[in-house]
C-alpha positions in Angstrom: 40.5 -77.7 51.4 38.4 -80.1 53.8 39.4 -79.8 58.1 37.2 -82.3 60.4 36.0 -81.0 63.1 37.3 -81.6 67.3 36.4 -84.5 68.7 36.6 -85.5 72.4 40.2 -87.1 71.3 41.5 -84.2 69.4 41.9 -80.0 68.8 42.7 -78.0 66.0 46.7 -76.6 66.3 48.0 -74.2 63.8 51.2 -75.5 62.2 52.4 -71.7 61.7 52.4 -70.4 64.6 51.2 -73.2 67.5 47.5 -71.2 68.4 45.2 -73.9 70.1 42.7 -71.8 71.0 41.1 -68.9 68.6 40.1 -69.9 65.6 37.8 -68.3 63.1 35.1 -70.8 61.4 33.3 -70.8 58.7 30.5 -73.6 58.2 26.8 -74.6 56.7 24.3 -75.7 59.0 21.0 -77.1 57.4 19.0 -76.8 60.5 15.2 -77.2 62.1 14.0 -75.0 64.9 11.2 -74.6 66.4 10.4 -71.2 67.4 8.2 -70.3 70.3 6.4 -67.0 69.7 5.1 -65.0 72.8 1.8 -62.9 72.2 3.9 -59.6 71.0 5.3 -61.1 68.3 8.9 -61.8 69.4 10.2 -65.1 68.9 12.7 -67.7 71.1 14.5 -70.8 69.5 13.9 -73.6 72.2 15.1 -76.4 70.0 17.7 -77.0 67.6 18.0 -80.4 65.4 20.9 -80.4 62.9 20.4 -81.8 59.6 24.0 -81.1 57.9 26.5 -79.2 58.7 30.3 -78.6 57.0 32.9 -76.9 57.6 34.2 -74.3 54.9 37.2 -72.9 56.9 39.2 -72.8 59.8 41.1 -69.5 59.7 44.0 -68.4 62.8 42.9 -66.0 64.7 46.2 -65.3 65.4 48.3 -65.5 62.3 45.7 -65.2 59.7 47.0 -68.7 58.2 43.5 -70.4 56.4 45.3 -73.4 55.7 48.0 -74.3 58.3 44.5 -75.8 60.7 45.5 -79.5 61.4 43.8 -81.8 64.2 46.4 -83.0 67.4 45.3 -85.2 70.0 44.2 -83.5 73.0 46.4 -83.5 76.0 45.3 -86.3 78.7 43.5 -88.3 75.5 43.0 -92.1 76.0 45.2 -92.1 79.3 43.5 -94.4 81.2 43.9 -96.7 78.9 47.1 -97.2 80.7 49.2 -96.7 83.6 52.5 -94.9 83.6 55.6 -96.0 84.0 56.8 -94.8 87.7 53.0 -95.6 89.0 52.4 -98.9 91.0 50.2 -101.8 89.7 47.4 -103.2 91.4 
């Protein structure tokens, strides 16, 4: 099953239990990292460039469902496009 990552307009939702907030995500990523080593040999990642990323699975943390996660619209997404019926028009 292929599932897309959430965007600014969408979020994940479990179709079995309705969970919107807790998911275990398994992904593969190919990255280039800039490592800075101090004089003691300890490293710190200072920059990361993601070359490619694949979502392998998204599991609902509440009910453990793996194949029941879907993308749904976020509340308020596109709300600026049209005024509500009871709002006065300028």
